[in-house]
C-alpha positions in Angstrom: 0.0 0.0 0.0 1.2 3.5 -0.9 -0.3 6.8 0.0 1.0 10.2 -1.1 -0.4 13.6 -0.1 0.1 16.1 -2.9 -0.2 19.5 -1.1 -0.5 22.8 -2.9 0.4 25.5 -0.4 -0.9 28.5 -2.3 -4.4 27.0 -2.2 -3.9 25.1 1.1 -5.3 22.1 -0.9 -4.5 18.4 -0.5 -5.1 15.8 -3.1 -4.2 12.2 -2.5 -2.7 9.3 -4.6 -3.4 5.8 -3.2 -2.0 2.6 -4.7 -2.0 -1.1 -4.1 -0.8 -3.9 -6.4 -0.5 -1.6 -9.4 -4.0 -0.1 -9.0 -4.3 3.5 -8.0 -6.9 6.1 -7.0 -6.8 9.9 -6.8 -8.9 11.8 -4.4 -9.8 15.5 -5.0 -7.4 16.2 -7.9 -6.5 19.8 -8.9 -7.3 20.9 -12.4 -3.7 20.4 -13.6 -3.4 16.6 -13.6 0.2 16.0 -14.8 1.5 15.2 -11.3 -1.0 12.3 -10.9 -0.3 10.9 -14.3 3.5 11.1 -13.8 3.2 9.4 -10.4 1.3 6.6 -11.8 3.8 6.2 -14.7 6.7 6.3 -12.3 5.2 3.6 -10.1 4.0 1.5 -13.1 0.4 1.7 -12.0 -2.9 2.5 -13.6 -5.5 5.0 -12.1 -8.6 3.0 -11.5 -10.8 5.5 -9.6 -11.2 9.2 -9.2 -12.9 10.0 -5.9 -14.5 13.4 -5.2 -15.4 14.3 -1.6 -17.8 17.0 -2.7 -18.3 19.9 -5.1 -15.3 22.0 -4.3 -15.9 25.8 -4.0 -12.3 27.0 -3.7 -10.8 25.3 -6.8 -11.7 23.7 -10.0 -11.2 19.9 -9.8 -9.3 17.9 -12.4 -11.8 15.1 -12.3 -13.0 15.5 -15.9 -9.6 15.8 -17.5 -8.2 13.0 -15.4 -11.1 10.7 -16.3 -10.6 11.5 -19.9 -6.9 10.8 -19.7 -7.2 7.5 -17.8 -10.7 6.2 -18.4 -11.2 6.0 -14.7 -14.8 6.7 -13.4 -15.5 9.7 -11.3 -17.0 8.6 -8.0 -19.2 10.9 -5.9 -21.2 10.0 -2.8 -25.0 10.1 -2.4 -27.1 13.2 -3.1 -24.8 14.2 -6.0 -26.3 15.6 -9.2 -23.9 16.5 -12.1 -24.2 17.3 -15.8 -21.5 14.7 -16.7 -21.3 10.9 -16.2 -20.3 9.8 -12.7 -20.4 6.7 -10.5 -23.0 7.7 -7.9 -21.9 5.7 -4.9 -24.2 4.4 -2.1 -23.4 5.1 1.5 -21.3 2.2 2.7 -20.3 1.1 -0.9 -16.9 -0.5 -1.0 -14.3 -0.2 -3.8 -11.5 -2.6 -4.1 -8.0 -1.3 -5.0 -5.5 -4.0 -5.2 -5.4 -5.6 -1.8 -7.0 -2.7 0.0 -10.6 -1.3 0.1 -12.1 2.2 0.2 -15.5 2.6 1.8 -17.9 5.5 1.1 -19.1 7.4 4.3 -21.8 9.8 3.4 -21.2 12.8 5.7 -23.6 15.7 4.7 -23.1 19.0 6.5 -20.5 21.0 4.7 -22.5 20.3 1.6 -25.3 17.8 1.0 -23.2 15.5 -1.1 -20.1 15.6 1.1 -18.6 12.2 1.6 -15.5 10.8 3.3 -13.6 7.7 2.2 -12.4 5.1 4.7 -9.4 3.1 3.7 -8.8 -0.4 5.1 -5.4 -2.1 4.7 -4.6 -5.5 3.4 -5.7 -7.1 6.7 -9.0 -5.2 6.7 -7.9 -2.8 9.5 -9.1 0.8 9.4 -6.0 2.7 8.3 -7.0 6.2 7.1 -10.0 8.4 6.4 -10.0 11.0 3.7 -12.4 13.6 5.1 -12.6 16.3 2.4 -14.1 19.4 4.0 -16.1 17.5 6.6 -13.2 17.3 9.1 -10.0 19.4 9.2 -7.1 19.4 11.6 -8.6 21.5 14.4 -11.7 22.5 12.6 -14.7 21.4 10.5 -16.1 22.5 7.2 -18.1 25.7 7.2 -21.9 25.0 6.8 -22.8 28.1 4.8 -21.6 27.3 1.3 -24.5 25.1 0.0 -26.5 26.6 -2.9 -29.6 24.6 -1.9 -32.6 25.6 0.3 -31.1 24.5 3.6 -30.0 27.1 6.1 -26.5 27.0 7.6 -28.0 26.0 10.9 -29.7 23.0 9.2 -26.5 22.0 7.5 -24.6 22.4 10.8 -27.0 20.0 12.4 -26.4 17.5 9.6 -22.7 17.9 10.1 -23.1 17.2 13.8 -24.9 14.0 13.0 -22.3 13.0 10.4 -19.4 13.5 12.7 -21.0 11.6 15.6 -22.3 8.8 13.5 -19.5 8.3 11.0 -16.3 9.9 12.1 -16.0 9.8 15.9 -16.7 6.0 16.1 -13.6 5.3 13.9 -10.6 3.8 15.7 -8.3 6.4 17.4 -5.3 5.5 15.3 -7.0 6.1 12.0 -5.1 8.8 10.1 -7.1 11.8 9.1 -6.3 13.2 5.7 -8.3 16.4 5.0 -8.7 18.4 1.8 -7.3 21.6 3.2 -4.8 23.1 5.7 -4.2 26.4 7.3 -5.1 29.5 5.3 -8.1 27.9 3.5 -11.4 29.8 3.6 -13.3 26.5 3.8 -13.0 26.5 7.6 -12.7 29.1 10.3 -9.4 28.3 11.9 -7.8 25.2 10.3 -4.6 24.0 12.0 -1.1 24.1 10.5 -0.7 20.3 10.3 -1.9 18.7 7.1 -2.9 15.4 8.7 -3.7 14.0 12.1 -5.5 11.0 13.7 -9.0 10.5 14.9 -7.7 10.2 18.5 -5.8 13.5 18.3 -8.8 15.3 16.9 -11.1 13.9 19.6 -8.8 15.5 22.1 -8.0 18.8 20.4 -10.7 19.7 17.8 -13.4 21.9 19.4 -16.0 20.4 17.0 -15.4 16.8 18.3 -15.6 17.6 21.9 -18.6 16.3 23.8 -21.4 18.8 23.4 -25.1 19.1 22.5 -26.4 19.5 19.0 -27.5 23.0 19.8 -24.1 24.1 21.1 -22.4 22.5 18.1 -24.7 24.4 15.7 -24.1 27.7 17.4 -20.3 27.1 17.6 -19.7 26.2 13.9 -22.2 28.8 12.6 -20.7 31.8 14.5 -17.8 33.9 13.4 -18.0 33.0 9.7 -16.6 35.6 7.4 -18.1 36.1 4.0 -16.7 33.5 1.6 -14.7 34.7 -1.4 -16.9 35.7 -4.4 -15.5 33.0 -6.6 -16.7 30.1 -4.4 -20.1 29.7 -5.9 -18.6 30.0 -9.4 -16.1 27.2 -8.8 -18.8 25.0 -7.2 -21.0 25.4 -10.3 -18.1 24.7 -12.7 -17.3 21.5 -10.8 -20.9 20.4 -11.0 -21.6 21.4 -14.6 -18.2 20.7 -16.2 -15.6 22.8 -18.0 -13.3 23.2 -21.0 -10.2 21.1 -20.9 -7.1 22.7 -19.4 -5.2 22.0 -22.5 -7.5 24.2 -24.6 -7.4 27.0 -22.0 -3.5 26.8 -21.9 -3.2 26.9 -25.7 -4.9 30.3 -25.8 -3.5 31.7 -22.6 0.1 31.0 -23.5 -0.1 33.0 -26.7 2.8 35.5 -26.8 1.6 39.0 -27.7 3.8 41.7 -29.2 3.6 45.2 -27.7 1.2 46.2 -30.6 -1.0 43.1 -30.1 -1.0 43.6 -26.3 -1.9 47.3 -26.7 -4.9 46.4 -28.9 -6.2 44.1 -26.1 -5.4 46.6 -23.4 -7.4 49.3 -25.1 -10.5 47.2 -25.4 -13.3 48.0 -23.0 -13.6 45.6 -20.0 -10.3 43.7 -20.7 -8.5 42.9 -17.4 -4.7 43.6 -17.4 -3.2 41.4 -14.7 0.5 41.7 -13.6 1.8 38.7 -11.6 5.3 40.1 -10.9 6.4 40.5 -7.3 4.8 43.4 -5.4 8.2 45.2 -4.9 8.8 45.0 -8.7 5.4 46.2 -9.6 5.6 49.4 -7.5 8.8 50.5 -9.3 6.9 50.5 -12.7 3.9 49.0 -14.4 1.6 49.4 -17.3 -1.2 51.9 -16.5 -4.4 50.2 -15.6 -2.7 47.0 -14.5 -3.8 45.1 -11.4 -1.0 43.7 -9.3 -1.5 40.2 -7.8 2.0 38.7 -7.3 2.7 35.0 -7.6 4.6 35.1 -4.3 1.3 35.3 -2.2 -2.1 33.6 -2.3 -2.3 34.5 -6.0 -5.1 32.4 -7.2 -7.4 33.1 -4.2 -7.0 36.9 -4.6 -7.5 36.7 -8.3 -10.7 34.7 -7.8 -11.9 37.0 -5.1 -11.2 40.3 -6.9 -11.4 39.8 -10.7 -14.4 39.0 -13.0 -14.5 35.6 -14.6 -16.6 36.7 -17.6 -14.1 39.3 -19.1 -11.0 38.7 -21.3 -7.7 38.9 -19.5 -4.1 39.6 -20.7 -1.1 39.0 -18.6 2.2 40.6 -17.6 4.6 38.1 -15.9 8.1 37.6 -14.9 10.2 35.9 -17.6 9.6 32.1 -17.3 6.5 32.5 -15.1 3.9 32.6 -17.9 2.8 28.9 -17.5 2.8 29.1 -13.7 0.6 32.2 -13.8 -1.9 30.6 -16.2 -2.1 27.3 -14.4 -2.8 29.0 -11.1 -5.5 31.1 -12.6 -7.1 28.0 -14.3 -7.1 26.2 -10.9 -9.8 28.7 -9.7 -11.8 28.7 -12.9 -10.4 31.5 -15.1 -10.7 30.5 -18.8 -10.6 33.7 -20.8 -6.9 34.5 -20.7 -6.0 35.7 -24.2 -2.2 35.8 -24.0 0.8 37.4 -22.3 3.1 40.3 -23.1 6.1 38.7 -24.8 9.2 40.0 -23.0 7.2 41.3 -20.1 7.2 44.8 -18.6 10.7 45.6 -19.9 9.6 45.2 -23.5 6.7 47.7 -22.8 9.1 50.1 -21.2 11.8 49.8 -23.9 9.1 50.6 -26.5 8.7 54.0 -24.9 5.2 53.5 -23.8 3.6 55.2 -20.8 4.3 53.7 -17.4 3.0 54.3 -13.9 4.5 53.6 -10.4 3.5 53.5 -6.8 5.5 55.5 -4.2 6.8 53.2 -1.4 7.5 54.8 2.0 8.8 53.5 5.3 6.7 53.5 8.4 8.8 56.2 10.1 7.8 58.5 7.2 4.2 58.0 8.0 4.9 58.8 11.7 6.5 62.1 10.6 3.7 63.0 8.2 0.6 62.3 10.4 1.0 65.4 12.7 1.4 67.9 9.8 -1.1 66.7 7.1 -4.8 67.3 7.7 -5.6 65.5 4.4 -3.7 62.4 5.3 -5.8 59.2 5.5 -4.5 55.8 6.4 -6.2 53.0 4.4 -5.9 49.7 6.2 -6.8 46.9 3.8 -6.5 44.0 6.4 -9.5 41.9 7.4 -11.8 43.4 10.0 -10.5 41.2 12.8 -6.9 42.2 12.1 -7.9 45.8 12.1 -9.8 45.4 15.3 -6.8 43.9 17.0 -4.8 47.0 16.5 -4.7 49.9 13.9 -3.5 53.4 13.4 -6.0 55.7 15.2 -8.4 57.1 12.7 -7.5 54.8 9.9 -10.1 53.8 7.4 -10.6 50.0 7.2 -11.4 48.8 3.6 -10.7 45.1 3.6 -9.0 44.1 0.3 -11.7 41.4 -0.3 -14.3 44.3 -0.6 -12.3 46.3 -3.1 -13.6 44.6 -6.2 -16.6 46.8 -5.6 -15.7 50.4 -6.6 -18.3 51.7 -4.1 -15.9 50.7 -1.3 -13.8 53.6 -2.4 -16.6 56.1 -2.6 -15.6 58.1 0.4 -12.1 58.8 -0.9 -11.7 62.3 -2.4 -9.1 63.8 -4.7 -7.6 66.0 -2.1 -6.9 63.1 0.3 -3.3 61.9 0.7 -3.7 58.2 1.0 -1.2 55.9 2.9 -2.1 52.3 2.2 -1.0 49.3 4.2 -1.8 45.7 5.1 0.0 43.3 7.4 3.3 43.0 5.5 3.0 44.6 2.1 1.5 42.1 -0.3 -2.2 43.0 -0.1 -1.5 46.8 0.1 0.1 46.7 -3.4 -2.9 44.9 -4.8 -5.1 47.5 -3.2 -3.0 50.4 -4.5 -3.2 49.0 -8.0 -7.0 48.8 -7.7 -7.2 52.4 -6.4 -5.0 53.5 -9.3 -7.3 51.7 -11.8 -10.2 53.7 -10.3 -8.3 56.9 -11.0 -7.1 57.5 -7.4 -3.4 58.3 -7.8 -2.5 60.3 -4.8 -1.3 57.4 -2.7 1.7 55.8 -1.0 2.3 52.2 -0.1 3.8 51.6 3.4 6.6 49.1 3.1 6.4 46.4 5.8 2.8 47.2 6.6 1.4 46.8 10.1 4.4 44.9 11.3 6.5 48.0 10.7 3.9 50.6 11.7 3.3 49.1 15.2 7.0 49.5 16.0 6.7 53.3 15.6 6.5 55.0 19.0 5.0 58.2 17.6 1.9 56.6 16.0 -1.2 56.3 18.1 -2.6 52.8 18.1 -6.3 52.0 18.6 -8.3 48.8 19.0 -12.0 47.9 18.3 -13.0 45.9 21.4 -16.6 45.4 20.1 -15.3 43.3 17.3 -12.7 41.4 19.4 -15.4 40.5 21.9 
């Protein structure tokens, strides 16, 4: 028996490759399937099954392309309806894989079709459970993402039943392999470990502690932040189907000359995305470009801020064209029309107009605050981060809300804006969005809140109503 977790840090997503006696299965594959095919080839195995734990909302699955490439059926648990052929498994159905078995455990709650997969080894002993978004390390799946008619409280009640009837009774040494780790928006506070055991989770996971159904519902339903805007889009794509990644890549990896790129750029509603590092973007960029650097949670911010129905052209670092396209495709973007050949330097050498963002240090902010009545600090961190400590009088506009231009409605031309986040990544994205809206009188604070809070001359405030 062989099990490999394939973890993608920028999405906090875990797929799994399982193998026994030359027969393999993949659980929750990403859209780019080469790693699974290569692993099977290396190990001289054939992929027999593709198991999906539910309709993923935070990424587009590779189930369709992987099934086409291997001929393996796509397996979903009960209560699943799709627009493509699947094996609709029954609760308790058992699949043989070499000398091991995989049993379907229908665990509705995160979504109606959510299922876990219990792996038993060659001797029939419970070895591992692949829990999808039903159970994470230190957390459980949020119950507010279903597109059906059930309330989050009703789904939370179903999740309570699923955990108590299907998961908690498993043996304590069973390994828990979830679909996500820390940083994912599919839970409230997922732990940093990417696997655990049932016994460990019984001791440490708040959701598995002995409690009443009512207390569980209240606990998992409270404190939920709004999910990213692309979640329902990805869930729909995973349910209805999509164009093959190969076709998307063929168009997206079209090199565009400066002239061709300019023609796209000048069209109405075309998105110009620059995936270079934030510190490179601020030194110079094509006017109208939106900065989302590959060094951060690139795909999530792209999905949360950019429209899916508009054409997109790309500016990347040299050699990062494919990586940029793959990451965008993972969250459902399919209208990428090409990239600027030679990148930003080609644009600059052609003598075209460029823009920049002024970077300042936190001590400059400290010196400017007492003498500038028009100075406004824009804090683009999440509400909870802001509440825990912020520059007194700062305006909190979470980056996740800045896809809506109305979030910037209170900013006027005479304001001198100083933009920051926690460390500098989100603030550059925000500054590029402000620039795109015609707001140019701004500065980016290098080092963000981490640098600001060290300044003795800056008054710090807290919002205790949010913290409590």
